[in-house]
VMD Tcl script that draws the C-alpha trace (Angstrom):
set ca {
  {-86.28 102.77 -221.22}
  {-83.27 101.50 -219.32}
  {-80.35 103.70 -220.47}
  {-77.80 101.31 -218.98}
  {-79.01 98.49 -221.22}
  {-78.87 100.71 -224.29}
  {-75.36 101.81 -223.44}
  {-74.27 98.22 -222.82}
  {-75.62 96.98 -226.13}
  {-72.94 98.72 -228.22}
  {-69.88 97.15 -226.50}
  {-71.51 93.74 -226.68}
  {-72.21 94.12 -230.40}
  {-68.71 95.43 -231.00}
  {-67.28 92.51 -229.02}
  {-69.17 90.03 -231.17}
  {-67.84 91.70 -234.30}
  {-64.28 91.52 -233.00}
  {-64.68 87.84 -232.12}
  {-66.12 87.12 -235.57}
  {-63.28 88.99 -237.22}
  {-60.69 87.13 -235.16}
  {-62.26 83.83 -236.12}
  {-62.16 84.86 -239.76}
  {-58.50 85.82 -239.52}
  {-57.75 82.56 -237.76}
  {-59.49 80.70 -240.57}
  {-57.40 82.57 -243.14}
  {-54.24 81.77 -241.19}
  {-55.04 78.07 -241.01}
  {-56.48 77.72 -244.50}
  {-53.69 79.20 -246.61}
  {-49.98 79.68 -246.78}
  {-48.39 82.27 -249.02}
  {-45.45 82.32 -251.38}
  {-43.89 85.78 -251.64}
  {-41.28 87.15 -254.03}
  {-39.41 90.38 -253.21}
  {-37.82 92.43 -256.00}
  {-34.14 93.05 -255.17}
  {-32.62 95.01 -258.09}
  {-30.59 97.75 -256.35}
  {-31.04 100.11 -259.30}
  {-34.69 100.27 -258.22}
  {-34.53 99.60 -254.48}
  {-31.55 101.89 -253.85}
  {-30.07 99.53 -251.25}
  {-30.13 95.82 -250.45}
  {-32.02 94.45 -247.48}
  {-35.64 94.85 -248.61}
  {-36.40 91.20 -247.91}
  {-35.40 91.66 -244.27}
  {-37.81 94.57 -243.90}
  {-40.59 92.54 -245.50}
  {-39.91 89.62 -243.17}
  {-40.18 91.95 -240.16}
  {-43.49 93.36 -241.38}
  {-44.93 89.88 -241.90}
  {-43.90 88.97 -238.37}
  {-45.29 92.18 -236.86}
  {-48.68 92.00 -238.57}
  {-51.48 91.76 -235.97}
  {-53.09 88.43 -235.21}
  {-50.22 86.54 -236.91}
  {-52.68 85.91 -239.74}
  {-50.17 85.38 -242.55}
  {-48.48 82.02 -242.86}
  {-45.57 82.27 -245.32}
  {-44.26 79.08 -246.91}
  {-41.64 80.81 -249.07}
  {-40.04 84.26 -249.05}
  {-37.54 84.67 -251.86}
  {-35.80 87.44 -253.82}
  {-35.62 88.14 -257.53}
  {-33.30 90.56 -259.33}
  {-35.74 90.84 -262.25}
  {-39.42 90.35 -262.91}
  {-40.27 86.66 -262.42}
  {-41.24 84.71 -265.51}
  {-44.85 83.71 -266.12}
  {-44.07 80.26 -264.72}
  {-42.48 81.72 -261.60}
  {-45.35 84.15 -261.12}
  {-47.84 81.29 -261.35}
  {-46.43 79.83 -258.12}
  {-46.28 83.21 -256.35}
  {-49.08 84.72 -254.28}
  {-47.54 88.15 -253.76}
  {-44.85 90.13 -255.59}
  {-43.43 93.04 -253.57}
  {-41.55 95.90 -255.23}
  {-39.89 98.63 -253.16}
  {-38.53 101.64 -255.05}
  {-36.19 104.30 -253.68}
  {-33.35 104.06 -256.20}
  {-32.32 106.05 -259.23}
  {-34.46 104.09 -261.72}
  {-38.10 103.08 -261.87}
  {-39.25 99.48 -262.06}
  {-41.16 100.29 -265.25}
  {-38.01 101.52 -267.04}
  {-35.60 98.97 -265.54}
  {-37.75 96.05 -266.70}
  {-38.37 97.67 -270.10}
  {-42.14 97.32 -269.85}
  {-42.78 100.19 -272.27}
  {-41.06 98.26 -275.07}
  {-41.95 94.72 -273.97}
  {-45.74 94.40 -273.99}
  {-45.55 90.63 -273.46}
  {-43.74 91.15 -270.17}
  {-46.30 93.74 -269.05}
  {-49.14 91.46 -270.13}
  {-47.69 88.55 -268.14}
  {-47.67 90.68 -264.98}
  {-51.22 91.93 -265.59}
  {-52.50 88.41 -266.31}
  {-50.96 87.11 -263.10}
  {-52.73 89.84 -261.10}
  {-56.03 89.20 -262.86}
  {-55.76 85.51 -261.97}
  {-55.50 86.35 -258.27}
  {-51.98 87.66 -257.65}
  {-51.19 90.53 -255.30}
  {-48.76 93.17 -256.59}
  {-47.53 95.28 -253.66}
  {-45.72 98.55 -254.37}
  {-43.90 100.48 -251.65}
  {-42.63 104.08 -251.72}
  {-41.58 105.23 -255.22}
  {-41.36 108.89 -254.19}
  {-38.99 110.81 -256.45}
  {-37.81 114.41 -255.95}
  {-34.63 114.29 -258.07}
  {-35.92 116.95 -260.45}
  {-37.14 119.26 -257.69}
  {-40.67 118.30 -258.71}
  {-42.53 115.71 -256.65}
  {-43.36 112.57 -258.63}
  {-43.73 108.84 -258.05}
  {-42.02 106.18 -260.14}
  {-44.90 103.72 -259.74}
  {-47.55 105.87 -261.46}
  {-46.60 104.72 -264.97}
  {-46.66 101.06 -263.85}
  {-50.07 101.38 -262.19}
  {-51.55 103.10 -265.26}
  {-50.11 100.49 -267.64}
  {-51.51 97.60 -265.59}
  {-54.97 99.13 -265.23}
  {-55.08 99.64 -269.00}
  {-56.06 102.37 -271.45}
  {-59.04 104.38 -270.31}
  {-58.72 103.01 -266.75}
  {-55.70 105.04 -265.66}
  {-55.57 105.85 -261.96}
  {-55.09 109.59 -262.48}
  {-52.51 109.80 -259.68}
  {-50.23 112.68 -258.78}
  {-47.50 112.71 -256.18}
  {-48.57 114.60 -253.07}
  {-47.53 115.29 -249.49}
  {-49.24 115.71 -246.15}
  {-49.15 118.96 -244.24}
  {-47.95 118.72 -240.66}
  {-50.64 117.62 -238.19}
  {-52.92 116.39 -241.00}
  {-55.15 113.67 -239.56}
  {-54.99 110.39 -241.49}
  {-57.76 107.78 -241.17}
  {-57.92 104.04 -241.77}
  {-60.76 103.52 -244.24}
  {-61.35 99.78 -243.67}
  {-62.68 97.95 -240.63}
  {-62.72 94.24 -239.74}
  {-63.38 91.72 -241.13}
  {-61.38 93.21 -244.00}
  {-57.71 92.32 -243.60}
  {-56.92 96.03 -243.87}
  {-59.23 96.55 -240.90}
  {-56.66 94.77 -238.72}
  {-54.02 97.41 -239.30}
  {-53.40 98.59 -235.74}
  {-54.05 102.34 -235.91}
  {-57.42 103.81 -236.85}
  {-56.27 107.41 -237.18}
  {-53.25 109.53 -236.39}
  {-51.66 112.87 -237.23}
  {-48.83 113.30 -239.70}
  {-45.75 114.49 -237.80}
  {-42.33 115.87 -238.61}
  {-40.04 112.96 -239.47}
  {-42.75 110.58 -240.73}
  {-41.22 108.55 -243.55}
  {-44.07 108.03 -245.99}
  {-45.31 109.87 -249.03}
  {-48.76 110.41 -250.50}
  {-50.68 110.13 -253.74}
  {-53.78 111.98 -254.88}
  {-55.66 109.68 -257.28}
  {-58.97 109.73 -259.12}
  {-59.46 105.97 -258.66}
  {-58.50 103.28 -256.19}
  {-59.77 102.55 -252.70}
  {-57.91 104.46 -249.99}
  {-56.60 102.34 -247.12}
  {-55.19 105.29 -245.17}
  {-56.07 108.81 -246.29}
  {-56.81 112.32 -245.15}
  {-60.15 114.02 -245.46}
  {-60.67 116.50 -248.23}
  {-60.63 120.15 -247.20}
  {-61.76 123.36 -248.78}
  {-58.23 123.86 -250.16}
  {-57.18 120.37 -251.27}
  {-58.44 116.95 -252.31}
  {-58.11 113.85 -250.14}
  {-54.57 112.43 -250.12}
  {-53.78 108.78 -249.57}
  {-50.86 107.15 -247.78}
  {-51.99 103.75 -249.10}
  {-54.39 102.67 -251.87}
  {-55.56 99.47 -253.50}
  {-57.06 98.71 -256.92}
  {-58.93 95.52 -257.73}
  {-57.89 93.89 -261.03}
  {-59.80 90.72 -261.86}
  {-59.36 88.32 -258.93}
  {-56.19 90.07 -257.75}
  {-55.14 93.50 -256.63}
  {-52.54 96.23 -256.97}
  {-51.73 97.87 -253.64}
  {-49.51 100.90 -253.12}
  {-48.20 102.24 -249.83}
  {-46.09 105.35 -249.41}
  {-44.02 103.77 -246.63}
  {-40.23 103.79 -246.91}
  {-40.02 100.25 -245.57}
  {-36.25 99.99 -245.92}
  {-35.59 103.03 -243.75}
  {-38.45 102.53 -241.32}
  {-40.30 99.17 -241.41}
  {-42.65 100.23 -238.62}
  {-46.05 101.77 -238.23}
  {-49.42 101.21 -239.87}
  {-48.50 102.56 -243.31}
  {-45.58 100.10 -243.57}
  {-47.76 97.23 -242.31}
  {-49.99 97.68 -245.38}
  {-47.29 95.64 -247.20}
  {-48.05 92.63 -244.99}
  {-51.82 93.06 -245.07}
  {-51.88 93.26 -248.87}
  {-50.39 89.77 -249.20}
  {-53.91 88.46 -248.59}
  {-56.13 89.23 -251.58}
  {-59.77 89.60 -250.67}
  {-62.87 90.81 -252.47}
  {-62.72 94.55 -252.15}
  {-65.94 95.68 -250.56}
  {-66.18 99.40 -250.88}
  {-65.27 101.14 -247.64}
  {-67.43 104.07 -246.60}
  {-66.34 107.07 -248.63}
  {-64.37 109.74 -246.79}
  {-66.53 112.65 -245.75}
  {-66.86 115.42 -248.31}
  {-65.01 118.66 -247.74}
  {-66.76 121.00 -245.34}
  {-69.13 123.36 -247.01}
  {-68.33 126.96 -246.75}
  {-71.00 128.80 -244.87}
  {-72.61 130.99 -247.42}
  {-73.36 134.51 -246.26}
  {-76.98 135.21 -245.43}
  {-78.92 136.30 -248.44}
  {-78.88 140.01 -248.88}
  {-82.23 141.70 -248.44}
  {-84.03 142.36 -251.66}
  {-83.30 145.79 -253.00}
  {-85.98 148.37 -252.30}
  {-88.32 148.92 -255.18}
  {-87.26 151.81 -257.30}
  {-89.06 155.02 -256.37}
  {-92.10 155.71 -258.44}
  {-91.16 158.66 -260.45}
  {-93.97 161.03 -261.22}
  {-94.10 161.80 -264.88}
  {-92.19 164.91 -265.76}
  {-94.31 168.02 -266.01}
  {-95.42 168.75 -269.49}
  {-93.25 171.23 -271.21}
  {-94.60 174.75 -270.92}
  {-96.86 175.68 -273.73}
  {-94.96 178.13 -275.66}
  {-97.05 180.86 -277.12}
  {-96.28 181.36 -280.72}
  {-93.84 184.11 -281.31}
  {-95.42 187.42 -282.09}
  {-95.69 188.06 -285.74}
  {-92.94 190.16 -287.05}
  {-93.87 193.84 -286.99}
  {-95.52 194.95 -290.12}
  {-93.16 197.26 -291.70}
  {-94.80 200.18 -293.36}
  {-93.62 200.57 -296.89}
  {-90.92 203.07 -297.29}
  {-92.17 206.52 -298.12}
  {-92.32 207.10 -301.79}
  {-89.43 209.00 -303.07}
  {-90.17 212.72 -303.18}
  {-91.75 213.75 -306.37}
  {-89.26 215.73 -308.15}
  {-90.69 218.56 -310.07}
  {-89.52 218.52 -313.61}
  {-86.69 220.82 -314.28}
  {-87.75 224.22 -315.38}
  {-87.87 224.55 -319.07}
  {-84.91 226.24 -320.51}
  {-85.50 229.96 -320.83}
  {-87.05 230.92 -324.08}
  {-84.54 232.84 -325.90}
  {-85.91 235.66 -327.97}
  {-84.73 235.54 -331.51}
  {-81.95 237.89 -332.26}
  {-83.09 241.18 -333.64}
  {-83.05 241.35 -337.33}
  {-80.06 243.00 -338.78}
  {-80.51 246.62 -339.42}
  {-81.66 247.49 -342.85}
  {-79.12 249.37 -344.62}
  {-80.29 252.02 -346.89}
  {-78.76 252.23 -350.17}
}
mol new
graphics top color blue
foreach p $ca { graphics top sphere $p radius 0.5 }
foreach p [lrange $ca 0 end-1] q [lrange $ca 1 end] { graphics top cylinder $p $q radius 0.2 }
display resetview
C-alpha cells in the first residue's frame, strides 16, 4: 500500500469539509439577516457600553457570517410584540442586581412565559457573564433565569465554578456547526483570563474542560435547546474584554441551529487499580488434638477398719458384804 496516498487522503478530506462548511456559512450569511436587541439596564450590566462590545464581536466573528439588519438597546425586557421581531436578545450581567430580580420574573409569570414562548418559537437568548462573588461565595445570577425558562423538572443543575490555572479548555463543536467556526480549538486557562465557569448537569458544552479524578467537567460556554430556539450562556466578561473565543460565543449564538449532539468529553481517567493481591494461603490443616489422657478412676478410699470396741469394763466390785453387827450382849438379871 502506498503510504503517501494514505497520508494525503486526510488533508484532502479535511479540505473538502472546510470548503463545505464555508459554503454553508456563506449560504447562512446571504440567506438571513438578524435583528438583535441588547439589554442596557445599568443595574444589571454594571456599566453602559454593552452594545459597543456586542457590535465588535459581531464584526470580529470569523467568516463574516452574520448579517445584522438592526442592533438596538432596551432598558427593560422587550414586550411580546417587540420580541416577535427580534432574532436574538443579549443580556450581559456584571452589576449589583440580577436580570431575574430586576425584571420581577418571580412574581410576573406572564412576563417569564412571554420570554420562554419567544425562545420556543425560534428566538436566541444569549447570556454573558453573571458571575457574582459579593457574598464571598461564588454564584451566578443567571442560574435562576435558566432554571425558570427550562421549566420545573428540567432545571439545568448549574453551580458557579472556576478553572484552575493551566486547565486545558476544548471547543466541543466542529464545522459545519456555527460554534465550530469559533477560532480556537483548545487553549489553557491563564492568569488574567476574564471569564468564569459553570458546572451543570444539562446543556451542551461549547467550551469546557475535561473531567478529572478530582472534579467534574467545567464549562466556559453552554447552550440549551428550547423548542426551535436556544438559551446560550458564556462566562465572558464582554464589557471588560470583548476578545477571544469565549467572548465570540455571543456572536455565534445569534444564529440558532438544530443542536446536533457534539461528541461527549472524554470520561475522567480511570485510576489504575493495584494488582490483585495473591490469594491467601490455605489455612494449615490442623491435626485433631490428641485425645485427653484416660484418667484412671481414683483409687477407692481406704477402707477404714472400724474403731476398736471400747474396752470392756469389768463391773464394779460388789460392795463388801458387811457382817451383821454382833447381837447385843445378854444381860443377866
